[in-house]
TITIMAR-325988 format. One record per residue (C-alpha): x, y, z; residue number from 1; residue in one letter. Coordinates in nm, 3 decimals. Layout:
+---------+---------+---------+-----+---+
|       x |       y |       z |   k | r |
+---------+---------+---------+-----+---+
|       X |       Y |       Z | NUM | A |
...
+---------+---------+---------+-----+---+
//
This chain:
+---------+---------+---------+-----+---+
|       x |       y |       z |   k | r |
+---------+---------+---------+-----+---+
|  11.673 |  10.730 |  14.830 |   1 | E |
|  11.418 |  10.813 |  14.567 |   2 | N |
|  11.553 |  10.704 |  14.215 |   3 | Y |
|  11.351 |  10.748 |  13.905 |   4 | P |
|  11.225 |  10.422 |  13.738 |   5 | S |
|  11.361 |  10.305 |  13.411 |   6 | T |
|  11.043 |  10.406 |  13.248 |   7 | L |
|  11.070 |  10.747 |  13.381 |   8 | E |
|  11.431 |  10.783 |  13.272 |   9 | R |
|  11.344 |  10.676 |  12.929 |  10 | I |
|  11.036 |  10.906 |  12.905 |  11 | Q |
|  11.255 |  11.195 |  13.009 |  12 | K |
|  11.525 |  11.105 |  12.751 |  13 | R |
|  11.260 |  11.075 |  12.467 |  14 | H |
|  11.105 |  11.421 |  12.566 |  15 | M |
|  11.454 |  11.573 |  12.565 |  16 | S |
|  11.539 |  11.416 |  12.215 |  17 | L |
|  11.202 |  11.539 |  12.086 |  18 | E |
|  11.258 |  11.889 |  12.210 |  19 | A |
|  11.624 |  11.889 |  12.065 |  20 | T |
|  11.485 |  11.771 |  11.706 |  21 | A |
|  11.221 |  12.017 |  11.702 |  22 | L |
|  11.454 |  12.306 |  11.800 |  23 | K |
|  11.702 |  12.202 |  11.532 |  24 | L |
|  11.429 |  12.181 |  11.273 |  25 | H |
|  11.300 |  12.532 |  11.362 |  26 | E |
|  11.657 |  12.675 |  11.368 |  27 | E |
|  11.777 |  12.530 |  11.037 |  28 | L |
|  11.440 |  12.610 |  10.860 |  29 | H |
|  11.430 |  12.267 |  10.707 |  30 | L |
|  11.202 |  12.248 |  10.410 |  31 | P |
|  10.926 |  12.004 |  10.412 |  32 | S |
|  10.785 |  11.849 |  10.086 |  33 | S |
|  10.460 |  11.738 |  10.244 |  34 | E |
|  10.178 |  11.888 |  10.053 |  35 | G |
|  10.381 |  11.990 |   9.759 |  36 | M |
|  10.266 |  11.873 |   9.423 |  37 | P |
|  10.442 |  11.586 |   9.240 |  38 | L |
|  10.568 |  11.668 |   8.901 |  39 | V |
|  10.537 |  11.374 |   8.642 |  40 | V |
|  10.876 |  11.237 |   8.531 |  41 | N |
|  11.058 |  11.476 |   8.770 |  42 | S |
|  11.284 |  11.171 |   8.868 |  43 | W |
|  11.329 |  11.030 |   8.512 |  44 | M |
|  11.602 |  10.764 |   8.524 |  45 | G |
|  11.628 |  10.742 |   8.900 |  46 | H |
|  11.603 |  10.416 |   9.084 |  47 | K |
|  11.422 |  10.355 |   9.413 |  48 | I |
|  11.518 |  10.057 |   9.640 |  49 | G |
|  11.281 |   9.907 |   9.882 |  50 | V |
|  11.441 |   9.707 |  10.168 |  51 | F |
|  11.232 |   9.474 |  10.375 |  52 | T |
|  11.332 |   9.238 |  10.659 |  53 | S |
|  11.230 |   8.938 |  10.444 |  54 | G |
|  10.937 |   8.823 |  10.648 |  55 | G |
|  10.559 |   8.884 |  10.564 |  56 | D |
|  10.384 |   9.150 |  10.745 |  57 | S |
|  10.044 |   9.295 |  10.725 |  58 | Q |
|  10.011 |   9.576 |  10.473 |  59 | G |
|  10.361 |   9.512 |  10.307 |  60 | M |
|  10.228 |   9.437 |   9.965 |  61 | N |
|  10.018 |   9.765 |   9.973 |  62 | A |
|  10.326 |   9.958 |  10.098 |  63 | A |
|  10.534 |   9.811 |   9.812 |  64 | V |
|  10.274 |   9.883 |   9.541 |  65 | R |
|  10.238 |  10.234 |   9.657 |  66 | A |
|  10.617 |  10.291 |   9.628 |  67 | V |
|  10.603 |  10.132 |   9.272 |  68 | V |
|  10.320 |  10.353 |   9.152 |  69 | R |
|  10.468 |  10.658 |   9.293 |  70 | V |
|  10.794 |  10.575 |   9.129 |  71 | G |
|  10.630 |  10.489 |   8.790 |  72 | Q |
|  10.444 |  10.836 |   8.814 |  73 | Y |
|  10.772 |  11.010 |   8.895 |  74 | L |
|  10.953 |  10.817 |   8.592 |  75 | G |
|  11.183 |  10.618 |   8.800 |  76 | C |
|  11.333 |  10.287 |   8.667 |  77 | K |
+---------+---------+---------+-----+---+
//
């Protein structure tokens, strides 16, 4: 018999999940904040937590620095 390979089954499942997520996003009209301007101090007093796996990885310092800078701009603690 001709059974699909594991890779084919995974790819089919992935495509199905992507289609479901896209459909839900369209049906729910979920707003996106991408491209929206950030307002200075709009998160005044809020806290941001950054969780890492504990090991070093390329770009981690830059990523954490970016979070800190945006947090400062937004007024986070």
